[in-house]
FIKOLPA-83158 format. One record per atom (N, C-alpha, C): residue number from 1; atom name; x, y, z; chain. Coordinates in Angstrom, 1 decimal. Example, Ala and Ser with C-alpha at 12.3 -4.5 7.8 and 13.67 -1.06 7.14 Angstrom:
BEGIN
<pt num="1" atomo="N" px="13.2" py="-5.7" pz="7.8" cadena="A"/>
<pt num="1" atomo="CA" px="12.3" py="-4.5" pz="7.8" cadena="A"/>
<pt num="1" atomo="C" px="13.2" py="-3.3" pz="7.8" cadena="A"/>
<pt num="2" atomo="N" px="12.8" py="-2.2" pz="7.1" cadena="A"/>
<pt num="2" atomo="CA" px="13.7" py="-1.1" pz="7.1" cadena="A"/>
<pt num="2" atomo="C" px="12.9" py="0.0" pz="7.9" cadena="A"/>
END
This chain:
BEGIN
<pt num="1" atomo="N" px="-111.4" py="375.4" pz="-101.2" cadena="A"/>
<pt num="1" atomo="CA" px="-112.1" py="374.9" pz="-100.0" cadena="A"/>
<pt num="1" atomo="C" px="-112.9" py="373.6" pz="-100.4" cadena="A"/>
<pt num="2" atomo="N" px="-112.7" py="372.6" pz="-99.6" cadena="A"/>
<pt num="2" atomo="CA" px="-113.3" py="371.3" pz="-99.9" cadena="A"/>
<pt num="2" atomo="C" px="-114.7" py="371.2" pz="-99.2" cadena="A"/>
<pt num="3" atomo="N" px="-115.5" py="370.4" pz="-99.8" cadena="A"/>
<pt num="3" atomo="CA" px="-116.8" py="370.2" pz="-99.2" cadena="A"/>
<pt num="3" atomo="C" px="-116.7" py="369.2" pz="-98.1" cadena="A"/>
<pt num="4" atomo="N" px="-117.3" py="369.5" pz="-96.9" cadena="A"/>
<pt num="4" atomo="CA" px="-117.2" py="368.5" pz="-95.8" cadena="A"/>
<pt num="4" atomo="C" px="-117.9" py="367.2" pz="-96.1" cadena="A"/>
<pt num="5" atomo="N" px="-117.3" py="366.1" pz="-95.8" cadena="A"/>
<pt num="5" atomo="CA" px="-117.8" py="364.8" pz="-96.0" cadena="A"/>
<pt num="5" atomo="C" px="-118.7" py="364.4" pz="-94.8" cadena="A"/>
<pt num="6" atomo="N" px="-119.8" py="363.7" pz="-95.1" cadena="A"/>
<pt num="6" atomo="CA" px="-120.6" py="363.2" pz="-94.0" cadena="A"/>
<pt num="6" atomo="C" px="-119.9" py="362.2" pz="-93.1" cadena="A"/>
<pt num="7" atomo="N" px="-120.2" py="362.2" pz="-91.9" cadena="A"/>
<pt num="7" atomo="CA" px="-119.6" py="361.2" pz="-90.9" cadena="A"/>
<pt num="7" atomo="C" px="-120.0" py="359.8" pz="-91.4" cadena="A"/>
<pt num="8" atomo="N" px="-119.1" py="358.9" pz="-91.4" cadena="A"/>
<pt num="8" atomo="CA" px="-119.3" py="357.5" pz="-91.8" cadena="A"/>
<pt num="8" atomo="C" px="-119.2" py="356.7" pz="-90.5" cadena="A"/>
<pt num="9" atomo="N" px="-120.1" py="355.8" pz="-90.3" cadena="A"/>
<pt num="9" atomo="CA" px="-120.0" py="354.9" pz="-89.2" cadena="A"/>
<pt num="9" atomo="C" px="-118.9" py="353.9" pz="-89.3" cadena="A"/>
<pt num="10" atomo="N" px="-118.4" py="353.4" pz="-88.3" cadena="A"/>
<pt num="10" atomo="CA" px="-117.3" py="352.4" pz="-88.3" cadena="A"/>
<pt num="10" atomo="C" px="-117.9" py="351.1" pz="-88.9" cadena="A"/>
<pt num="11" atomo="N" px="-117.0" py="350.3" pz="-89.5" cadena="A"/>
<pt num="11" atomo="CA" px="-117.5" py="349.0" pz="-90.0" cadena="A"/>
<pt num="11" atomo="C" px="-118.2" py="348.2" pz="-88.8" cadena="A"/>
<pt num="12" atomo="N" px="-117.6" py="348.2" pz="-87.6" cadena="A"/>
<pt num="12" atomo="CA" px="-118.3" py="347.5" pz="-86.5" cadena="A"/>
<pt num="12" atomo="C" px="-119.7" py="348.0" pz="-86.3" cadena="A"/>
<pt num="13" atomo="N" px="-119.9" py="349.3" pz="-86.3" cadena="A"/>
<pt num="13" atomo="CA" px="-121.2" py="349.8" pz="-86.0" cadena="A"/>
<pt num="13" atomo="C" px="-122.2" py="349.4" pz="-87.2" cadena="A"/>
<pt num="14" atomo="N" px="-121.7" py="349.5" pz="-88.4" cadena="A"/>
<pt num="14" atomo="CA" px="-122.5" py="349.1" pz="-89.5" cadena="A"/>
<pt num="14" atomo="C" px="-122.9" py="347.6" pz="-89.4" cadena="A"/>
<pt num="15" atomo="N" px="-122.0" py="346.8" pz="-89.1" cadena="A"/>
<pt num="15" atomo="CA" px="-122.2" py="345.3" pz="-89.0" cadena="A"/>
<pt num="15" atomo="C" px="-123.0" py="344.9" pz="-87.8" cadena="A"/>
<pt num="16" atomo="N" px="-122.8" py="345.6" pz="-86.7" cadena="A"/>
<pt num="16" atomo="CA" px="-123.3" py="345.0" pz="-85.4" cadena="A"/>
<pt num="16" atomo="C" px="-124.5" py="345.8" pz="-84.8" cadena="A"/>
<pt num="17" atomo="N" px="-124.8" py="347.0" pz="-85.2" cadena="A"/>
<pt num="17" atomo="CA" px="-125.9" py="347.7" pz="-84.6" cadena="A"/>
<pt num="17" atomo="C" px="-127.2" py="347.0" pz="-84.7" cadena="A"/>
<pt num="18" atomo="N" px="-127.5" py="346.5" pz="-85.8" cadena="A"/>
<pt num="18" atomo="CA" px="-128.7" py="345.7" pz="-86.0" cadena="A"/>
<pt num="18" atomo="C" px="-128.8" py="344.5" pz="-85.2" cadena="A"/>
<pt num="19" atomo="N" px="-127.7" py="343.8" pz="-85.1" cadena="A"/>
<pt num="19" atomo="CA" px="-127.7" py="342.5" pz="-84.3" cadena="A"/>
<pt num="19" atomo="C" px="-127.9" py="342.8" pz="-82.9" cadena="A"/>
<pt num="20" atomo="N" px="-127.2" py="343.8" pz="-82.3" cadena="A"/>
<pt num="20" atomo="CA" px="-127.3" py="344.2" pz="-80.9" cadena="A"/>
<pt num="20" atomo="C" px="-128.7" py="344.7" pz="-80.6" cadena="A"/>
<pt num="21" atomo="N" px="-129.3" py="345.5" pz="-81.5" cadena="A"/>
<pt num="21" atomo="CA" px="-130.7" py="346.0" pz="-81.3" cadena="A"/>
<pt num="21" atomo="C" px="-131.7" py="344.8" pz="-81.4" cadena="A"/>
<pt num="22" atomo="N" px="-131.5" py="343.9" pz="-82.3" cadena="A"/>
<pt num="22" atomo="CA" px="-132.4" py="342.8" pz="-82.4" cadena="A"/>
<pt num="22" atomo="C" px="-132.4" py="341.9" pz="-81.2" cadena="A"/>
<pt num="23" atomo="N" px="-131.2" py="341.7" pz="-80.6" cadena="A"/>
<pt num="23" atomo="CA" px="-131.1" py="340.8" pz="-79.4" cadena="A"/>
<pt num="23" atomo="C" px="-131.7" py="341.5" pz="-78.2" cadena="A"/>
<pt num="24" atomo="N" px="-131.6" py="342.8" pz="-78.2" cadena="A"/>
<pt num="24" atomo="CA" px="-132.2" py="343.6" pz="-77.0" cadena="A"/>
<pt num="24" atomo="C" px="-133.6" py="344.0" pz="-77.2" cadena="A"/>
<pt num="25" atomo="N" px="-134.2" py="343.6" pz="-78.3" cadena="A"/>
<pt num="25" atomo="CA" px="-135.6" py="344.0" pz="-78.6" cadena="A"/>
<pt num="25" atomo="C" px="-136.6" py="343.0" pz="-78.0" cadena="A"/>
<pt num="26" atomo="N" px="-136.9" py="343.2" pz="-76.7" cadena="A"/>
<pt num="26" atomo="CA" px="-137.8" py="342.4" pz="-76.0" cadena="A"/>
<pt num="26" atomo="C" px="-139.0" py="343.2" pz="-75.5" cadena="A"/>
<pt num="27" atomo="N" px="-140.2" py="342.8" pz="-75.7" cadena="A"/>
<pt num="27" atomo="CA" px="-141.3" py="343.7" pz="-75.3" cadena="A"/>
<pt num="27" atomo="C" px="-141.4" py="344.0" pz="-73.8" cadena="A"/>
<pt num="28" atomo="N" px="-140.9" py="343.1" pz="-73.0" cadena="A"/>
<pt num="28" atomo="CA" px="-141.0" py="343.3" pz="-71.5" cadena="A"/>
<pt num="28" atomo="C" px="-139.8" py="344.1" pz="-71.0" cadena="A"/>
<pt num="29" atomo="N" px="-138.8" py="344.5" pz="-71.8" cadena="A"/>
<pt num="29" atomo="CA" px="-137.7" py="345.3" pz="-71.4" cadena="A"/>
<pt num="29" atomo="C" px="-138.0" py="346.8" pz="-71.4" cadena="A"/>
<pt num="30" atomo="N" px="-137.6" py="347.5" pz="-70.4" cadena="A"/>
<pt num="30" atomo="CA" px="-137.7" py="348.9" pz="-70.4" cadena="A"/>
<pt num="30" atomo="C" px="-136.6" py="349.5" pz="-71.4" cadena="A"/>
<pt num="31" atomo="N" px="-136.7" py="350.7" pz="-71.7" cadena="A"/>
<pt num="31" atomo="CA" px="-135.7" py="351.4" pz="-72.6" cadena="A"/>
<pt num="31" atomo="C" px="-134.3" py="351.3" pz="-72.0" cadena="A"/>
<pt num="32" atomo="N" px="-134.3" py="351.5" pz="-70.7" cadena="A"/>
<pt num="32" atomo="CA" px="-133.0" py="351.5" pz="-69.9" cadena="A"/>
<pt num="32" atomo="C" px="-132.4" py="350.1" pz="-70.0" cadena="A"/>
<pt num="33" atomo="N" px="-133.2" py="349.1" pz="-69.8" cadena="A"/>
<pt num="33" atomo="CA" px="-132.7" py="347.7" pz="-69.8" cadena="A"/>
<pt num="33" atomo="C" px="-132.3" py="347.3" pz="-71.3" cadena="A"/>
<pt num="34" atomo="N" px="-133.0" py="347.8" pz="-72.3" cadena="A"/>
<pt num="34" atomo="CA" px="-132.6" py="347.6" pz="-73.7" cadena="A"/>
<pt num="34" atomo="C" px="-131.2" py="348.2" pz="-73.9" cadena="A"/>
<pt num="35" atomo="N" px="-131.0" py="349.4" pz="-73.5" cadena="A"/>
<pt num="35" atomo="CA" px="-129.7" py="350.1" pz="-73.7" cadena="A"/>
<pt num="35" atomo="C" px="-128.6" py="349.3" pz="-73.0" cadena="A"/>
<pt num="36" atomo="N" px="-128.9" py="348.8" pz="-71.8" cadena="A"/>
<pt num="36" atomo="CA" px="-127.9" py="348.0" pz="-71.1" cadena="A"/>
<pt num="36" atomo="C" px="-127.6" py="346.7" pz="-71.8" cadena="A"/>
<pt num="37" atomo="N" px="-128.7" py="346.1" pz="-72.3" cadena="A"/>
<pt num="37" atomo="CA" px="-128.5" py="344.8" pz="-73.0" cadena="A"/>
<pt num="37" atomo="C" px="-127.7" py="345.0" pz="-74.3" cadena="A"/>
<pt num="38" atomo="N" px="-127.9" py="346.1" pz="-75.0" cadena="A"/>
<pt num="38" atomo="CA" px="-127.1" py="346.4" pz="-76.2" cadena="A"/>
<pt num="38" atomo="C" px="-125.6" py="346.5" pz="-75.8" cadena="A"/>
<pt num="39" atomo="N" px="-125.4" py="347.2" pz="-74.7" cadena="A"/>
<pt num="39" atomo="CA" px="-124.0" py="347.4" pz="-74.3" cadena="A"/>
<pt num="39" atomo="C" px="-123.4" py="346.0" pz="-73.9" cadena="A"/>
<pt num="40" atomo="N" px="-124.2" py="345.1" pz="-73.3" cadena="A"/>
<pt num="40" atomo="CA" px="-123.7" py="343.8" pz="-73.0" cadena="A"/>
<pt num="40" atomo="C" px="-123.4" py="343.0" pz="-74.2" cadena="A"/>
<pt num="41" atomo="N" px="-124.2" py="343.1" pz="-75.2" cadena="A"/>
<pt num="41" atomo="CA" px="-123.9" py="342.4" pz="-76.5" cadena="A"/>
<pt num="41" atomo="C" px="-122.6" py="342.9" pz="-77.1" cadena="A"/>
<pt num="42" atomo="N" px="-122.5" py="344.2" pz="-77.1" cadena="A"/>
<pt num="42" atomo="CA" px="-121.2" py="344.8" pz="-77.7" cadena="A"/>
<pt num="42" atomo="C" px="-120.0" py="344.3" pz="-76.9" cadena="A"/>
<pt num="43" atomo="N" px="-120.2" py="344.2" pz="-75.5" cadena="A"/>
<pt num="43" atomo="CA" px="-119.0" py="343.7" pz="-74.7" cadena="A"/>
<pt num="43" atomo="C" px="-118.7" py="342.3" pz="-75.0" cadena="A"/>
<pt num="44" atomo="N" px="-119.7" py="341.4" pz="-75.2" cadena="A"/>
<pt num="44" atomo="CA" px="-119.5" py="340.0" pz="-75.5" cadena="A"/>
<pt num="44" atomo="C" px="-118.7" py="339.9" pz="-76.9" cadena="A"/>
<pt num="45" atomo="N" px="-119.2" py="340.7" pz="-77.8" cadena="A"/>
<pt num="45" atomo="CA" px="-118.6" py="340.6" pz="-79.2" cadena="A"/>
<pt num="45" atomo="C" px="-117.1" py="341.1" pz="-79.1" cadena="A"/>
<pt num="46" atomo="N" px="-116.9" py="342.2" pz="-78.3" cadena="A"/>
<pt num="46" atomo="CA" px="-115.6" py="342.7" pz="-78.1" cadena="A"/>
<pt num="46" atomo="C" px="-114.6" py="341.8" pz="-77.4" cadena="A"/>
<pt num="47" atomo="N" px="-115.2" py="340.9" pz="-76.5" cadena="A"/>
<pt num="47" atomo="CA" px="-114.4" py="340.0" pz="-75.8" cadena="A"/>
<pt num="47" atomo="C" px="-113.7" py="339.0" pz="-76.7" cadena="A"/>
<pt num="48" atomo="N" px="-114.3" py="338.7" pz="-77.9" cadena="A"/>
<pt num="48" atomo="CA" px="-113.7" py="337.8" pz="-78.9" cadena="A"/>
<pt num="48" atomo="C" px="-112.5" py="338.4" pz="-79.6" cadena="A"/>
<pt num="49" atomo="N" px="-112.4" py="339.7" pz="-79.5" cadena="A"/>
<pt num="49" atomo="CA" px="-111.3" py="340.4" pz="-80.1" cadena="A"/>
<pt num="49" atomo="C" px="-111.2" py="340.4" pz="-81.6" cadena="A"/>
<pt num="50" atomo="N" px="-112.4" py="340.6" pz="-82.3" cadena="A"/>
<pt num="50" atomo="CA" px="-112.3" py="340.5" pz="-83.8" cadena="A"/>
<pt num="50" atomo="C" px="-111.4" py="341.7" pz="-84.3" cadena="A"/>
<pt num="51" atomo="N" px="-110.6" py="341.4" pz="-85.3" cadena="A"/>
<pt num="51" atomo="CA" px="-109.7" py="342.3" pz="-85.8" cadena="A"/>
<pt num="51" atomo="C" px="-109.9" py="342.9" pz="-87.2" cadena="A"/>
<pt num="52" atomo="N" px="-111.0" py="342.4" pz="-87.9" cadena="A"/>
<pt num="52" atomo="CA" px="-111.3" py="342.9" pz="-89.2" cadena="A"/>
<pt num="52" atomo="C" px="-112.8" py="342.7" pz="-89.4" cadena="A"/>
<pt num="53" atomo="N" px="-113.3" py="343.4" pz="-90.5" cadena="A"/>
<pt num="53" atomo="CA" px="-114.8" py="343.3" pz="-90.7" cadena="A"/>
<pt num="53" atomo="C" px="-115.4" py="341.9" pz="-90.8" cadena="A"/>
<pt num="54" atomo="N" px="-114.7" py="341.0" pz="-91.4" cadena="A"/>
<pt num="54" atomo="CA" px="-115.2" py="339.6" pz="-91.5" cadena="A"/>
<pt num="54" atomo="C" px="-115.3" py="339.0" pz="-90.2" cadena="A"/>
<pt num="55" atomo="N" px="-114.3" py="339.1" pz="-89.3" cadena="A"/>
<pt num="55" atomo="CA" px="-114.3" py="338.6" pz="-88.0" cadena="A"/>
<pt num="55" atomo="C" px="-115.4" py="339.2" pz="-87.2" cadena="A"/>
<pt num="56" atomo="N" px="-115.6" py="340.5" pz="-87.3" cadena="A"/>
<pt num="56" atomo="CA" px="-116.7" py="341.3" pz="-86.6" cadena="A"/>
<pt num="56" atomo="C" px="-118.0" py="340.7" pz="-87.0" cadena="A"/>
<pt num="57" atomo="N" px="-118.2" py="340.5" pz="-88.3" cadena="A"/>
<pt num="57" atomo="CA" px="-119.5" py="340.0" pz="-88.8" cadena="A"/>
<pt num="57" atomo="C" px="-119.8" py="338.6" pz="-88.3" cadena="A"/>
<pt num="58" atomo="N" px="-118.7" py="337.7" pz="-88.3" cadena="A"/>
<pt num="58" atomo="CA" px="-118.9" py="336.3" pz="-87.9" cadena="A"/>
<pt num="58" atomo="C" px="-119.1" py="336.2" pz="-86.4" cadena="A"/>
<pt num="59" atomo="N" px="-118.4" py="337.0" pz="-85.6" cadena="A"/>
<pt num="59" atomo="CA" px="-118.7" py="337.0" pz="-84.2" cadena="A"/>
<pt num="59" atomo="C" px="-120.1" py="337.5" pz="-83.9" cadena="A"/>
<pt num="60" atomo="N" px="-120.5" py="338.6" pz="-84.5" cadena="A"/>
<pt num="60" atomo="CA" px="-121.8" py="339.1" pz="-84.3" cadena="A"/>
<pt num="60" atomo="C" px="-122.9" py="338.1" pz="-84.6" cadena="A"/>
<pt num="61" atomo="N" px="-122.7" py="337.3" pz="-85.7" cadena="A"/>
<pt num="61" atomo="CA" px="-123.7" py="336.3" pz="-86.1" cadena="A"/>
<pt num="61" atomo="C" px="-123.6" py="335.1" pz="-85.1" cadena="A"/>
<pt num="62" atomo="N" px="-122.5" py="334.8" pz="-84.6" cadena="A"/>
<pt num="62" atomo="CA" px="-122.4" py="333.7" pz="-83.7" cadena="A"/>
<pt num="62" atomo="C" px="-123.1" py="334.1" pz="-82.4" cadena="A"/>
<pt num="63" atomo="N" px="-122.9" py="335.3" pz="-81.9" cadena="A"/>
<pt num="63" atomo="CA" px="-123.6" py="335.8" pz="-80.7" cadena="A"/>
<pt num="63" atomo="C" px="-125.1" py="335.7" pz="-80.9" cadena="A"/>
<pt num="64" atomo="N" px="-125.6" py="336.2" pz="-82.1" cadena="A"/>
<pt num="64" atomo="CA" px="-127.0" py="336.2" pz="-82.4" cadena="A"/>
<pt num="64" atomo="C" px="-127.6" py="334.8" pz="-82.5" cadena="A"/>
<pt num="65" atomo="N" px="-126.8" py="333.9" pz="-83.2" cadena="A"/>
<pt num="65" atomo="CA" px="-127.3" py="332.5" pz="-83.3" cadena="A"/>
<pt num="65" atomo="C" px="-127.4" py="331.9" pz="-81.9" cadena="A"/>
<pt num="66" atomo="N" px="-126.4" py="332.2" pz="-81.0" cadena="A"/>
<pt num="66" atomo="CA" px="-126.5" py="331.6" pz="-79.6" cadena="A"/>
<pt num="66" atomo="C" px="-127.7" py="332.1" pz="-78.9" cadena="A"/>
<pt num="67" atomo="N" px="-128.1" py="333.4" pz="-79.1" cadena="A"/>
<pt num="67" atomo="CA" px="-129.3" py="334.0" pz="-78.5" cadena="A"/>
<pt num="67" atomo="C" px="-130.5" py="333.3" pz="-79.1" cadena="A"/>
<pt num="68" atomo="N" px="-130.6" py="333.1" pz="-80.4" cadena="A"/>
<pt num="68" atomo="CA" px="-131.7" py="332.4" pz="-81.0" cadena="A"/>
<pt num="68" atomo="C" px="-131.9" py="331.0" pz="-80.4" cadena="A"/>
<pt num="69" atomo="N" px="-130.8" py="330.2" pz="-80.3" cadena="A"/>
<pt num="69" atomo="CA" px="-130.9" py="328.9" pz="-79.7" cadena="A"/>
<pt num="69" atomo="C" px="-131.4" py="328.9" pz="-78.3" cadena="A"/>
<pt num="70" atomo="N" px="-130.8" py="329.8" pz="-77.5" cadena="A"/>
<pt num="70" atomo="CA" px="-131.2" py="329.9" pz="-76.1" cadena="A"/>
<pt num="70" atomo="C" px="-132.7" py="330.3" pz="-76.0" cadena="A"/>
<pt num="71" atomo="N" px="-133.1" py="331.2" pz="-76.8" cadena="A"/>
<pt num="71" atomo="CA" px="-134.5" py="331.7" pz="-76.8" cadena="A"/>
<pt num="71" atomo="C" px="-135.5" py="330.6" pz="-77.2" cadena="A"/>
<pt num="72" atomo="N" px="-135.1" py="329.8" pz="-78.2" cadena="A"/>
<pt num="72" atomo="CA" px="-135.9" py="328.7" pz="-78.7" cadena="A"/>
<pt num="72" atomo="C" px="-136.0" py="327.6" pz="-77.6" cadena="A"/>
<pt num="73" atomo="N" px="-134.8" py="327.3" pz="-77.0" cadena="A"/>
<pt num="73" atomo="CA" px="-134.8" py="326.3" pz="-76.0" cadena="A"/>
<pt num="73" atomo="C" px="-135.7" py="326.7" pz="-74.8" cadena="A"/>
<pt num="74" atomo="N" px="-135.6" py="328.0" pz="-74.4" cadena="A"/>
<pt num="74" atomo="CA" px="-136.4" py="328.5" pz="-73.3" cadena="A"/>
<pt num="74" atomo="C" px="-137.9" py="328.3" pz="-73.6" cadena="A"/>
<pt num="75" atomo="N" px="-138.3" py="328.7" pz="-74.9" cadena="A"/>
<pt num="75" atomo="CA" px="-139.7" py="328.5" pz="-75.2" cadena="A"/>
<pt num="75" atomo="C" px="-140.1" py="327.1" pz="-75.2" cadena="A"/>
<pt num="76" atomo="N" px="-139.3" py="326.2" pz="-75.7" cadena="A"/>
<pt num="76" atomo="CA" px="-139.7" py="324.8" pz="-75.8" cadena="A"/>
<pt num="76" atomo="C" px="-139.8" py="324.2" pz="-74.4" cadena="A"/>
<pt num="77" atomo="N" px="-138.8" py="324.5" pz="-73.6" cadena="A"/>
<pt num="77" atomo="CA" px="-138.7" py="323.9" pz="-72.2" cadena="A"/>
<pt num="77" atomo="C" px="-139.8" py="324.5" pz="-71.3" cadena="A"/>
<pt num="78" atomo="N" px="-140.1" py="325.8" pz="-71.5" cadena="A"/>
<pt num="78" atomo="CA" px="-141.1" py="326.4" pz="-70.6" cadena="A"/>
<pt num="78" atomo="C" px="-142.5" py="325.8" pz="-70.9" cadena="A"/>
<pt num="79" atomo="N" px="-142.7" py="325.3" pz="-72.2" cadena="A"/>
<pt num="79" atomo="CA" px="-144.0" py="324.7" pz="-72.5" cadena="A"/>
<pt num="79" atomo="C" px="-144.1" py="323.2" pz="-72.1" cadena="A"/>
<pt num="80" atomo="N" px="-143.0" py="322.6" pz="-71.6" cadena="A"/>
<pt num="80" atomo="CA" px="-143.0" py="321.2" pz="-71.2" cadena="A"/>
<pt num="80" atomo="C" px="-143.4" py="321.1" pz="-69.8" cadena="A"/>
<pt num="81" atomo="N" px="-144.2" py="320.1" pz="-69.5" cadena="A"/>
<pt num="81" atomo="CA" px="-144.5" py="319.8" pz="-68.1" cadena="A"/>
<pt num="81" atomo="C" px="-143.3" py="319.1" pz="-67.5" cadena="A"/>
<pt num="82" atomo="N" px="-143.3" py="318.9" pz="-66.2" cadena="A"/>
<pt num="82" atomo="CA" px="-142.2" py="318.2" pz="-65.5" cadena="A"/>
<pt num="82" atomo="C" px="-142.1" py="316.8" pz="-66.0" cadena="A"/>
<pt num="83" atomo="N" px="-143.2" py="316.2" pz="-66.2" cadena="A"/>
<pt num="83" atomo="CA" px="-143.2" py="314.8" pz="-66.7" cadena="A"/>
<pt num="83" atomo="C" px="-142.6" py="314.7" pz="-68.0" cadena="A"/>
<pt num="84" atomo="N" px="-143.0" py="315.6" pz="-68.9" cadena="A"/>
<pt num="84" atomo="CA" px="-142.4" py="315.6" pz="-70.3" cadena="A"/>
<pt num="84" atomo="C" px="-140.9" py="315.8" pz="-70.2" cadena="A"/>
<pt num="85" atomo="N" px="-140.4" py="316.7" pz="-69.3" cadena="A"/>
<pt num="85" atomo="CA" px="-139.0" py="316.9" pz="-69.2" cadena="A"/>
<pt num="85" atomo="C" px="-138.2" py="315.7" pz="-68.7" cadena="A"/>
<pt num="86" atomo="N" px="-138.8" py="315.0" pz="-67.7" cadena="A"/>
<pt num="86" atomo="CA" px="-138.2" py="313.8" pz="-67.3" cadena="A"/>
<pt num="86" atomo="C" px="-138.1" py="312.7" pz="-68.3" cadena="A"/>
<pt num="87" atomo="N" px="-139.2" py="312.6" pz="-69.1" cadena="A"/>
<pt num="87" atomo="CA" px="-139.3" py="311.6" pz="-70.2" cadena="A"/>
<pt num="87" atomo="C" px="-138.2" py="311.9" pz="-71.3" cadena="A"/>
<pt num="88" atomo="N" px="-138.1" py="313.2" pz="-71.6" cadena="A"/>
<pt num="88" atomo="CA" px="-137.1" py="313.7" pz="-72.6" cadena="A"/>
<pt num="88" atomo="C" px="-135.7" py="313.3" pz="-72.1" cadena="A"/>
<pt num="89" atomo="N" px="-135.5" py="313.6" pz="-70.8" cadena="A"/>
<pt num="89" atomo="CA" px="-134.1" py="313.3" pz="-70.3" cadena="A"/>
<pt num="89" atomo="C" px="-133.8" py="311.8" pz="-70.4" cadena="A"/>
<pt num="90" atomo="N" px="-134.8" py="310.9" pz="-70.0" cadena="A"/>
<pt num="90" atomo="CA" px="-134.6" py="309.5" pz="-70.1" cadena="A"/>
<pt num="90" atomo="C" px="-134.3" py="309.0" pz="-71.5" cadena="A"/>
<pt num="91" atomo="N" px="-135.1" py="309.5" pz="-72.4" cadena="A"/>
<pt num="91" atomo="CA" px="-135.0" py="309.1" pz="-73.9" cadena="A"/>
<pt num="91" atomo="C" px="-133.6" py="309.6" pz="-74.4" cadena="A"/>
<pt num="92" atomo="N" px="-133.3" py="310.8" pz="-74.1" cadena="A"/>
<pt num="92" atomo="CA" px="-132.0" py="311.4" pz="-74.7" cadena="A"/>
<pt num="92" atomo="C" px="-130.8" py="310.8" pz="-74.0" cadena="A"/>
<pt num="93" atomo="N" px="-130.9" py="310.3" pz="-72.9" cadena="A"/>
<pt num="93" atomo="CA" px="-129.7" py="309.8" pz="-72.1" cadena="A"/>
<pt num="93" atomo="C" px="-129.7" py="308.3" pz="-72.1" cadena="A"/>
<pt num="94" atomo="N" px="-130.6" py="307.6" pz="-72.8" cadena="A"/>
<pt num="94" atomo="CA" px="-130.6" py="306.1" pz="-72.8" cadena="A"/>
<pt num="94" atomo="C" px="-129.7" py="305.7" pz="-74.0" cadena="A"/>
<pt num="95" atomo="N" px="-128.8" py="304.8" pz="-73.8" cadena="A"/>
<pt num="95" atomo="CA" px="-127.9" py="304.3" pz="-74.8" cadena="A"/>
<pt num="95" atomo="C" px="-128.4" py="302.9" pz="-75.2" cadena="A"/>
<pt num="96" atomo="N" px="-128.6" py="302.7" pz="-76.5" cadena="A"/>
<pt num="96" atomo="CA" px="-129.1" py="301.5" pz="-77.0" cadena="A"/>
<pt num="96" atomo="C" px="-127.9" py="300.7" pz="-77.7" cadena="A"/>
<pt num="97" atomo="N" px="-127.9" py="299.4" pz="-77.5" cadena="A"/>
<pt num="97" atomo="CA" px="-126.8" py="298.6" pz="-78.1" cadena="A"/>
<pt num="97" atomo="C" px="-127.2" py="298.2" pz="-79.5" cadena="A"/>
END
């Protein structure tokens, strides 16, 4: 009689559970909304169709990096006044010869 082996999580779960939980970890979110957000993150990652652990890891990091950029941009832009936003738009869209 063999000794039962402990259940091992899938490579996807090992690689992505922390990423999905980190993205969904917002203080203003309810537990229900966090669970929904985790499911959304998994759905986005699955939409890429990763086929091996390396692709799973890279897609997960890509989704996380996208969230970091969006969150940072939101913080920066929410701190800008309308005048600053207009000035930024003029400066970034002006072409110099």
